[in-house]
C-alpha positions as CSV (number, residue, x, y, z in Angstrom):
1,M,11.4,186.2,-57.7
2,K,13.4,187.4,-60.8
3,I,12.8,184.8,-63.6
4,L,15.0,184.6,-66.7
5,L,13.3,183.5,-69.8
6,T,15.1,182.7,-72.8
7,G,13.1,182.1,-76.1
8,A,10.8,184.8,-74.8
9,T,9.9,185.5,-78.6
10,G,8.7,182.0,-79.3
11,Y,5.8,180.0,-79.5
12,I,5.7,178.8,-75.8
13,G,8.0,181.7,-74.2
14,K,5.3,184.2,-75.2
15,R,2.4,182.4,-73.7
16,L,4.3,181.9,-70.7
17,I,5.2,185.5,-69.8
18,P,1.8,186.6,-68.6
19,V,1.6,183.5,-66.6
20,L,4.9,184.2,-64.7
21,V,3.7,187.9,-64.2
22,N,0.3,186.7,-62.9
23,N,2.3,184.5,-60.5
24,G,3.9,187.6,-59.1
25,H,7.6,187.1,-60.8
26,H,9.2,189.4,-62.7
27,V,10.7,188.1,-66.0
28,V,13.7,189.1,-67.4
29,C,13.3,188.4,-71.1
30,C,16.4,187.1,-73.2
31,V,16.0,187.8,-76.9
32,R,18.3,187.9,-79.6
33,D,16.9,190.7,-81.2
34,E,14.9,193.4,-79.0
35,N,13.2,194.6,-81.9
36,R,11.3,191.6,-82.5
37,F,9.9,191.6,-79.2
38,S,6.5,193.2,-78.2
39,A,4.8,192.8,-74.7
40,P,1.3,193.9,-73.8
41,E,1.4,197.3,-71.9
42,S,-0.2,195.8,-68.8
43,L,2.9,193.6,-68.4
44,K,5.7,195.9,-69.2
45,E,6.1,197.1,-65.4
46,N,7.2,193.6,-64.8
47,I,9.1,193.0,-67.4
48,T,13.0,193.7,-68.2
49,V,14.6,192.8,-71.6
50,I,17.7,192.0,-72.4
51,E,19.6,191.4,-75.7
52,A,22.0,188.6,-75.8
53,D,22.8,185.7,-78.2
54,L,23.4,182.3,-76.7
55,L,26.1,181.7,-79.1
56,D,28.4,184.6,-78.0
57,E,31.2,183.7,-75.7
58,N,30.3,186.9,-73.8
59,F,26.6,185.8,-73.0
60,A,27.1,185.6,-69.1
61,D,28.0,189.7,-68.8
62,K,24.6,190.0,-70.2
63,I,22.8,188.2,-67.6
64,P,21.9,189.4,-64.2
65,P,23.6,188.1,-61.3
66,D,20.5,188.0,-59.0
67,I,18.0,185.9,-60.8
68,D,16.1,183.4,-58.9
69,G,15.0,180.9,-61.6
70,A,15.4,180.4,-65.4
71,Y,13.9,178.6,-68.2
72,Y,15.5,177.4,-71.2
73,L,13.2,177.1,-74.2
74,V,15.4,177.8,-77.0
75,H,16.2,175.6,-79.9
76,S,17.6,175.7,-83.4
77,M,15.9,173.0,-85.2
78,S,15.3,174.2,-88.7
79,S,17.5,177.0,-88.6
80,S,20.8,175.7,-89.8
81,D,22.0,172.2,-91.2
82,N,24.2,171.9,-88.1
83,Y,21.5,172.9,-85.8
84,S,22.9,170.1,-83.2
85,T,26.2,171.7,-82.4
86,L,24.7,175.2,-82.7
87,E,22.2,173.8,-79.4
88,K,24.8,171.9,-77.5
89,Q,27.3,175.1,-77.8
90,S,24.3,177.5,-76.5
91,A,23.5,175.2,-73.8
92,V,27.3,175.0,-72.4
93,N,27.2,178.9,-72.6
94,F,23.8,179.0,-70.9
95,R,24.9,176.7,-68.1
96,N,28.3,178.5,-67.3
97,A,26.6,181.9,-67.0
98,L,24.1,180.8,-65.0
99,N,26.4,179.3,-62.6
100,K,27.8,182.9,-62.2
101,T,24.5,183.6,-60.7
102,K,22.5,183.2,-57.8
103,V,19.8,180.7,-59.9
104,K,18.0,178.3,-57.6
105,Q,16.4,176.3,-60.2
106,V,16.4,175.8,-64.2
107,I,13.4,174.3,-66.2
108,Y,14.2,173.0,-69.6
109,L,11.6,171.9,-71.7
110,G,12.7,169.1,-74.2
111,G,11.3,166.1,-76.4
112,I,10.2,162.6,-75.4
113,V,13.2,160.3,-75.9
114,N,12.0,156.9,-74.4
115,E,13.8,155.0,-77.3
116,S,17.1,154.0,-77.8
117,A,17.2,154.9,-81.7
118,L,16.6,158.5,-81.7
119,S,16.1,161.0,-84.5
120,K,18.8,163.8,-85.3
121,H,16.1,166.1,-83.8
122,L,15.7,164.3,-80.4
123,E,19.0,163.4,-79.9
124,S,20.1,166.9,-80.1
125,R,17.2,167.9,-77.6
126,K,18.8,164.8,-75.2
127,N,22.1,166.5,-75.5
128,V,21.1,169.8,-74.5
129,E,19.5,168.3,-71.4
130,E,22.6,166.3,-70.5
131,E,24.7,169.9,-70.8
132,L,22.3,171.8,-68.6
133,K,21.9,169.4,-65.9
134,K,25.8,169.9,-65.2
135,G,25.1,173.2,-63.7
136,N,25.3,174.3,-59.9
137,Y,21.6,174.6,-59.6
138,H,18.5,172.4,-59.3
139,F,17.6,171.0,-62.7
140,T,14.3,169.9,-64.0
141,A,13.6,168.7,-67.2
142,L,10.0,168.4,-68.9
143,R,9.8,166.3,-72.0
144,A,7.0,166.9,-74.4
145,G,5.9,165.1,-77.7
146,I,3.6,167.2,-80.3
147,I,1.9,170.3,-78.7
148,I,-1.5,171.2,-79.8
149,G,-2.4,174.7,-79.4
150,S,-3.7,177.8,-81.7
151,G,-0.5,178.7,-83.7
152,S,1.6,175.9,-82.7
153,A,3.5,174.1,-85.9
154,S,2.0,170.7,-85.0
155,F,-1.8,171.8,-84.9
156,E,-1.3,174.3,-88.2
157,I,0.3,171.6,-90.0
158,I,-2.3,169.1,-89.1
159,R,-5.0,171.8,-89.9
160,D,-3.6,172.5,-93.2
161,L,-3.3,168.8,-94.1
162,V,-7.2,168.0,-93.0
163,E,-8.8,171.1,-94.0
164,K,-6.9,171.2,-97.8
165,L,-6.6,167.4,-98.5
166,P,-10.0,165.3,-98.7
167,V,-8.1,162.2,-99.8
168,M,-4.7,161.5,-98.3
169,I,-2.1,159.5,-99.8
170,A,0.4,159.4,-96.6
171,P,3.4,157.7,-95.7
172,K,3.4,155.0,-93.5
173,W,5.0,156.9,-90.3
174,L,1.5,158.1,-90.0
175,N,1.1,154.8,-88.2
176,T,3.7,155.7,-85.3
177,K,2.1,156.6,-81.9
178,C,2.5,159.7,-79.9
179,Q,1.0,161.4,-76.7
180,P,0.1,165.1,-77.9
181,I,-0.3,167.4,-75.1
182,G,-2.4,170.9,-75.0
183,I,-0.6,174.0,-75.1
184,T,-2.3,175.2,-71.8
185,D,-1.4,172.2,-70.2
186,V,2.4,172.7,-71.1
187,L,2.1,176.2,-69.4
188,A,0.7,174.6,-66.4
189,F,3.5,172.3,-66.0
190,L,6.0,174.9,-66.8
191,S,4.9,177.4,-64.3
192,K,3.8,175.2,-61.3
193,S,7.4,173.3,-61.7
194,L,9.0,176.6,-60.6
195,F,10.4,176.4,-57.1
196,N,8.7,173.2,-56.5
197,P,11.2,171.0,-54.6
198,E,9.3,168.0,-55.9
199,T,10.5,168.8,-59.1
200,Y,14.1,169.3,-58.4
201,D,16.8,167.2,-60.2
202,H,14.2,165.3,-62.1
203,V,12.9,164.6,-65.7
204,F,9.4,164.1,-66.3
205,D,7.9,163.2,-69.5
206,I,4.2,165.3,-70.0
207,G,1.5,164.5,-72.4
208,G,-2.5,164.7,-72.8
209,T,-4.7,161.6,-71.9
210,D,-4.8,159.8,-75.3
211,I,-1.8,157.8,-76.9
212,L,-2.7,158.2,-80.8
213,T,-0.9,157.3,-84.0
214,Y,-0.6,160.6,-86.4
215,K,-3.5,159.2,-88.6
216,D,-5.5,158.8,-85.5
217,M,-4.8,162.6,-84.9
218,L,-5.7,163.4,-88.5
219,S,-8.8,161.5,-88.3
220,G,-9.6,163.3,-85.1
221,F,-8.9,166.5,-86.1
222,A,-11.4,166.0,-89.1
223,E,-13.9,164.8,-87.2
224,A,-13.8,167.6,-84.5
225,R,-14.3,170.1,-87.4
226,N,-17.2,167.8,-89.2
227,L,-15.1,167.0,-92.1
228,K,-14.9,163.5,-94.2
229,R,-11.6,162.7,-94.8
230,R,-9.9,159.4,-96.0
231,I,-6.5,158.7,-95.2
232,I,-4.6,155.7,-97.2
233,T,-1.1,155.0,-95.9
234,V,1.7,153.8,-98.6
235,P,5.1,152.1,-97.7
236,V,6.9,153.7,-100.8
237,M,7.1,156.9,-99.6
238,T,10.8,157.8,-98.9
239,P,11.5,160.5,-95.9
240,K,12.4,162.8,-98.7
241,L,9.1,162.6,-100.3
242,S,7.4,162.5,-97.0
243,S,9.2,166.1,-96.5
244,Y,8.2,167.5,-99.8
245,W,4.5,166.4,-99.2
246,L,4.5,168.1,-95.9
247,Y,6.4,171.0,-97.3
248,F,3.9,171.9,-100.3
249,V,0.9,171.2,-98.7
250,T,1.5,172.8,-95.3
251,S,3.0,176.5,-94.3
252,T,6.4,174.6,-92.7
253,T,9.7,175.0,-94.2
254,Y,11.4,172.4,-96.0
255,K,14.2,172.1,-93.2
256,L,11.5,171.8,-90.4
257,A,9.5,169.4,-92.5
258,Q,12.9,167.1,-92.8
259,N,13.3,167.2,-88.9
260,L,9.7,166.2,-88.4
261,V,9.4,163.5,-90.8
262,D,12.9,162.4,-88.9
263,S,11.1,162.6,-85.7
264,M,7.8,161.1,-86.7
265,K,9.2,157.6,-87.0
266,V,9.9,157.3,-83.5
267,E,7.2,156.9,-80.7
268,V,7.0,159.5,-78.3
269,I,4.8,158.0,-75.5
270,C,5.0,159.1,-71.7
271,S,6.8,156.6,-69.6
272,D,5.0,157.7,-66.5
273,N,2.7,160.6,-65.4
274,R,4.1,161.1,-62.1
275,L,4.2,165.1,-62.6
276,N,0.5,164.9,-62.9
277,Q,0.1,164.0,-59.3
278,I,2.8,166.1,-57.9
279,L,1.4,169.4,-59.4
280,N,-2.3,168.0,-59.1
281,I,-2.6,168.6,-63.1
282,T,-5.4,166.7,-65.0
283,P,-4.1,167.1,-68.5
284,L,-7.0,167.6,-71.5
285,S,-7.6,165.0,-74.1
286,Y,-6.6,165.4,-77.7
287,R,-10.4,166.4,-78.7
288,E,-10.3,169.0,-76.1
289,A,-7.2,170.3,-76.9
290,I,-8.4,171.1,-80.4
291,E,-11.7,172.7,-79.2
292,K,-9.7,175.0,-76.8
293,A,-7.6,176.0,-80.0
294,F,-10.4,177.1,-82.1
295,L,-12.2,178.8,-79.3
296,R,-9.1,181.1,-79.3
297,I,-9.0,181.1,-83.1
298,E,-12.5,182.5,-83.5
299,S,-12.2,185.0,-80.8
300,N,-8.7,186.2,-82.6
301,E,-6.9,185.6,-79.3
302,I,-4.0,183.7,-80.6
303,V,-1.1,185.1,-78.7
304,S,1.7,183.7,-80.4
305,S,2.5,181.6,-83.7
306,W,5.4,179.4,-84.6
307,K,5.5,181.1,-87.9
308,D,6.6,184.4,-86.0
309,A,10.1,182.6,-85.1
310,N,13.4,182.6,-87.3
311,I,12.7,179.2,-88.0
312,S,9.8,179.9,-90.4
313,S,11.9,182.2,-92.4
314,N,14.9,181.8,-95.1
315,F,16.6,184.5,-93.1
316,N,18.2,185.3,-90.0
317,F,18.8,188.3,-89.3
318,K,18.5,191.5,-86.7
319,I,15.4,193.6,-87.6
320,S,17.5,196.5,-86.9
321,D,19.9,196.0,-89.8
322,F,17.1,196.1,-92.3
323,I,14.7,198.8,-90.8
324,R,16.5,201.7,-92.3
325,V,15.4,201.2,-96.1
326,P,18.6,201.9,-98.3
327,E,18.6,204.4,-101.1
328,F,21.6,203.9,-102.8
329,G,21.6,201.5,-105.9
330,C,18.0,200.7,-105.6
331,Y,14.8,200.6,-107.8
332,K,11.9,202.2,-106.2
333,D,8.2,202.2,-107.1
334,I,6.4,205.3,-105.2
335,K,2.9,205.5,-105.4
336,I,1.0,208.4,-103.6
337,R,-2.9,208.7,-103.4
338,R,-5.1,211.2,-101.2
339,I,-7.0,209.3,-98.5
340,Q,-10.6,209.7,-98.5
341,N,-10.7,208.2,-94.8
342,K,-7.7,208.3,-92.5
343,T,-8.9,205.9,-90.1
344,S,-10.5,203.2,-93.0
345,C,-7.1,203.5,-94.6
346,I,-5.2,202.5,-91.5
347,N,-7.8,200.0,-90.5
348,K,-7.1,198.3,-94.0
349,I,-3.6,198.3,-93.8
350,W,-3.6,196.8,-90.3
351,R,-5.8,193.8,-91.9
352,I,-3.4,193.4,-95.0
353,G,-1.9,189.7,-95.9
354,G,-3.7,186.3,-94.5
355,E,-7.3,185.7,-95.0
356,T,-7.8,189.4,-96.1
357,G,-5.5,189.2,-99.0
358,W,-3.7,192.1,-100.8
359,Y,-6.7,193.8,-101.9
360,Y,-6.0,193.7,-105.6
361,G,-4.9,191.0,-107.9
362,N,-4.9,188.3,-105.1
363,W,-4.2,185.2,-107.7
364,L,-1.0,186.8,-108.9
365,W,0.0,187.1,-105.2
366,E,-0.8,183.4,-105.2
367,I,1.1,182.4,-108.0
368,R,4.2,184.3,-107.0
369,G,3.6,182.5,-103.7
370,F,3.3,179.2,-105.5
371,I,6.4,180.1,-107.7
372,D,8.5,181.1,-104.2
373,K,7.5,177.5,-102.8
374,L,9.1,176.0,-106.0
375,A,12.0,177.9,-105.5
376,G,12.4,176.9,-101.6
377,G,10.9,179.7,-100.2
378,V,8.1,180.2,-97.9
379,G,5.2,181.0,-100.2
380,L,2.1,182.7,-98.9
381,R,0.8,180.1,-96.5
382,R,2.1,181.4,-93.2
383,G,-0.5,184.0,-93.1
384,R,-0.7,186.1,-90.3
385,T,-1.0,185.4,-86.4
386,N,-3.8,187.7,-85.8
387,P,-6.3,189.2,-88.4
388,N,-6.5,192.7,-86.7
389,T,-3.2,193.3,-84.7
390,I,0.3,193.5,-86.2
391,H,3.5,193.4,-84.2
392,T,7.1,193.8,-85.0
393,G,8.6,190.9,-85.9
394,D,5.2,189.1,-87.2
395,T,4.9,187.2,-90.8
396,L,2.7,188.6,-93.1
397,D,2.5,185.8,-95.6
398,F,6.2,185.8,-97.3
399,W,6.9,189.3,-95.4
400,R,8.5,189.9,-91.9
401,V,7.2,193.0,-90.3
402,L,10.1,195.4,-89.3
403,Y,8.1,198.3,-88.1
404,A,4.4,198.7,-87.0
405,N,2.8,202.0,-85.5
406,R,-0.8,202.4,-86.1
407,E,-0.9,205.9,-84.3
408,E,2.0,206.9,-86.8
409,G,0.2,205.0,-89.7
410,R,3.3,203.3,-91.0
411,L,3.9,199.7,-91.8
412,L,7.4,198.4,-93.1
413,L,7.7,195.2,-94.4
414,F,10.9,192.9,-95.7
415,A,10.6,190.4,-98.1
416,E,11.3,186.8,-97.0
417,M,10.8,185.2,-100.3
418,K,13.5,183.9,-102.5
419,L,14.9,186.8,-104.6
420,P,18.1,188.1,-106.3
421,G,18.2,190.6,-103.9
422,E,16.4,192.2,-100.9
423,A,13.0,194.0,-100.9
424,W,10.9,196.0,-98.7
425,L,7.3,197.4,-98.9
426,E,6.0,200.3,-96.9
427,F,2.7,202.0,-96.1
428,K,3.1,205.4,-94.7
429,V,0.2,208.0,-93.8
430,S,1.5,211.5,-94.2
431,G,-1.0,214.2,-94.1
432,N,-3.9,213.8,-96.2
433,N,-1.9,210.9,-98.4
434,L,-0.7,207.6,-98.2
435,I,2.7,206.9,-99.5
436,Q,3.1,203.3,-100.8
437,T,7.0,202.4,-101.5
438,A,8.4,199.3,-102.6
439,T,12.1,199.1,-102.6
440,F,14.4,196.6,-104.3
441,R,18.2,196.4,-104.1
442,P,19.3,193.9,-106.7
443,L,22.1,191.4,-105.9
444,G,24.1,191.6,-109.5
445,L,22.6,191.2,-112.9
446,A,20.1,188.5,-112.2
447,G,18.7,191.0,-109.4
448,R,18.2,193.8,-112.2
449,L,17.0,191.2,-114.6
450,Y,14.4,190.4,-112.0
451,W,13.3,194.2,-111.4
452,Y,12.4,194.9,-114.9
453,A,10.9,191.5,-115.6
454,V,8.4,192.0,-112.7
455,L,8.2,195.7,-113.5
456,P,5.1,195.7,-115.7
457,F,3.1,193.6,-113.1
458,H,3.9,196.1,-110.6
459,G,2.6,198.9,-112.4
460,F,-1.2,197.6,-112.0
461,I,-0.9,195.5,-108.8
462,F,0.7,198.2,-106.7
463,K,-1.5,200.6,-108.3
464,G,-4.7,198.5,-107.5
465,M,-3.8,198.1,-104.0
466,I,-3.1,201.6,-103.1
467,S,-6.4,202.4,-104.8
468,K,-8.1,199.7,-102.8
469,L,-6.5,201.1,-99.5
470,T,-7.5,204.9,-99.9
471,D,-11.0,204.3,-101.1
472,S,-13.1,205.3,-98.0
473,S,-15.5,201.9,-98.6
474,N,-14.9,198.9,-96.2
475,R,-14.1,196.3,-98.7
């Protein structure tokens, strides 16, 4: 069967692709930016990639008419202040496009909405569901709460809080109840619902076996990691303060933190578990989901991370618009150093960022990341998805990967920190030399002043970095 998958570059979409392929389907991956999409070689024969924007009025022209099923896995929760309007329009465009195809079933993953008073985020998800169900096809909606898995936003936020704070002075919404679900169970529900007549034209809640408060989840995570943590809830922390608390302690963006805090005041508990019996799925417990996530992390098998999506960035751009590094009106810092061992050099470049750091002056990089956080930027806390592999579209701390070709020995990064201009950092192996180029295109006088202010630091930071990269030692 031919399956249309929207959100193919997202956290869940990336993980659903191999499941669908292994089930014998051909997956048509619908992405906004083809350059951000990378699939394993073993799956490429069973994948077609189409570049289309759900907000484009001509979206229907991009969709193959012979698709059999479709998944709607996109949302705009933190990419714009008017995300609810964008989400609704995207859903309408998607529905109208699929009405022109022979699609049999559409599956949507939304949020649990069992209370009359909903957050703006959950209300928007419900509106999307209402628009999608108006189509000329069988519609199945799966509603989930907190998703626990390696690289998921919820998991990473919980991990940041527990591992960084021995004592937490937390807002009262930590006493709100929810029903978390493991990512492997989400994928099972999504894949097994496809073309199952018992799921047609129904809405199902999906969740794990435990109903917990957010405080219970933090305590349970600490227990699973053998950490002693004390959590004190206070009634005086406003939503704005709560958002800043999440923003500065964790790797989340401020907009995402705002929406999460807003949603965490609403209980998200499954009203029934009918789908468990229909699909013969026994969900994992919260503790089991955590342990499974860490097995992935420890074996470096993180397939996707929420941080690689646009929502973790201050920018919403197409990689093709920035992959050609400009020359005119730019300042450059170019350093060339002879390579002692080419393989060692490329290995180091491909491990840069995250826990490895930037090889020289890491404390200065951390200060720059902290300043970026104060200015409302992403900071250094996003890290990287996998310690050894890099793909186009990945995040590396406050950089975005524009181009990564290990055989060619070239890595091009674009800065997503708050800057009065635009910045690129490129590593390129040429013959027996490594060429390291920092490019900055200033915006007005502020940009020019910024360049000259940081120039003294560039002098020894970039010099030290290229020296470490070209050194033949494994340090």
